[in-house]
N, C-alpha and C positions, 0 to 999 in steps of 0.2 A: 373071743379076742381077735380071731382071724378077720371077723367082719369089721372090727374096729380098725384093724390095720388097713383094710381096703378103703374104708371110709376116710381114714386119715390120709391115705395115699391119694385118693381122689381129691380131697380137700387141698392137699399139698400141691397136687398137679394143677388144680384150678387156681390156686394162689400164684403159682409160678407162671401159668399162662396169663393171668390177670396182670401180674407185675410186668411180664414180658410185653404184653399188649400196651399197657399204660406207659411204660418208660421207654420202650424201644420201638415197637411196631406203630403205635399211635403217632409218634413224632414223624416216623418215616411216611406214613399214610398222609399226614398233613403236608409234609414237604412235597410229596407227589402231587397232591391236589393243588398246592401253590404253583408248582412247576407247570402243571397242565393249564392252569389259569393264565400264567405268564406266556405259555406257548400259544394259547388261544388269542391273547392280546397281541402278541407279536405277529401272528398270522393275519389278524384284522388290520394291524398297522401296515404289514407288507402288502395286503390287498389294496389298502388306501394309497400307499406309495406307488404301486403299479398303476393304479387308476390315474393318479396325479401325473405320472410319467407319460402315460398315453395322452392325457389332456395337454401336457406340456408340449409334446410333439405337435399336437393339433394347433395349439396356441402359437408356437413358433412358425408353423406353416401359414397361419392367418396373418401373423405379423409380417412375414416376408411378402405375402400378397399385398398387405396394406402398404408396405414400403414401396413396392413396385407401383401401386396405384398413386401414392403420394409423389413419387418421382415422375410418373407420367403427368400428373396434374401440375407439378412444378415446371415440367418442360413446356407446358402450354401457358401457364400463368407466371408472371414474375412474383417474387416474394415481396410482400409489402403489407403494412398495417392497413392501408386504406383501399386496398384492391377490391374487397367485396363491395364497398361503397361505390367505387368507380364502375364496377361491372353493373351494379344496380342502376346507376345513372345512365349508362349506355343502354341497358334494357328498357328503361323508362322512355328514352328517346325513340327507340324502336317501336314501342307500343303507341306512343303519342303520334308518331308520323306514319304508322303502319308500314314500316320498312324492315328489312332484315340486313344487319351488318354481316357481310360475307368476309371470310378470311381475316377476322379480327385478330391482330397480332400485336403483342406488347414486346417491344425490344428492350431488354434489360432484365436482370435476374438470371434465369437459366433458360436454355433453349435445347431442343432435341433435334438432332440431325442424323438421320439414318440409324436410329437406335442408340447412338452415343449422346449422352447428356453433357452439355458444356455450358459454362456460364458466360454471360456477356455483360459487360459493365454499362451502367448508365452514363450518359454524357455529363461530365463534371463541369459545373459553372462556378462562379465565385463563392456563393453561399448556398447553393442548391444543386439539385440534379434534374436532368431532363430525361423523360422516358418517351421514346418514339412509339406511336401507335399507328398502325396501318390497317386499313379496311377498305372494302368496296361495297357499293350498293347499286342496285338496279332500280331506277325510278324515272319519273318524268321530271321535267325541268322545274316545275313549280314545287314539287316535294323536295327536290335537291336544294332549292333556295331556302325553304323552311329549315332544312337540316343545317345549312350554313349559318342561318340566323341563330339556331339553337347552339351550335358549336361556339359562336362568338360569346355567348353568355354561359357556356359550360364551365363548371368549376374546375380550376387547375389547368385549363388549356392555355398554353403560352402562345401558340400560334399554329396556323395551318401553313405548311411549307410547300406542299405539292398537291396538285389536283390534276388528274388526267381523265379524259372523257373519251369514251368510244360509243358510237351510236349504231343501232340497228333498228330497222323499221319492221314492225310486225303488223300484219293485216288481220283484222278481226272481221266479223261478218259484214258490218255496214260502214265502219269507219277505220281510219288509220290512226294508230296511236304510236307516238314516238317514244321509244324506251331507250334510255341512255345508261351506260355502265360507267360509274364514277369511282375512281380509285383515289383515296385520300391518304395523306401522311400528315399527322398532327403531332405536336409535342406537348407533353403534360408535365406539370411541375411535380417534383418528388422531393420531399424534405431531406431524405437521406438515402444512401445506398441500401438496397434490400439485401 
């Protein structure tokens, strides 16, 4: 009978342990597993957010650099819808006549003076605006006359208001070539204020 008491006691202890495990300990173990899983997910999210924060700082830095580049570009070029077309047309004239426009300057939009960016308005007329464009070239007289002919037929040119000429003689090996420096001020039609 003593043996039966021990067997019953062992079976009773096993049942108590089984019940304790199934009803109390198993739920706690499952909760711990779920919490560990949530902690792992939270750590992964935290790593992702930290990575995003690092990238956000880099992106902000790049955006600031781009803003500076855009402001620098706007200080050189006026704002306008047709400006790329206008620049392409000027570039085409340069290529066709084999000249270079020096100090090409558009007056209107924004300009930069000593690091400060300021806006300058276009000249207002009755139903349109005028944009002043100044530039200089160095060429011979024949090329300059071809340029004037091209400017007369240039789209949106309202008029040439100023031409100044300075001359310097350069001696090459066998012949003298007269080279002139021409400064021009022309006015271009603009439909609206940039």
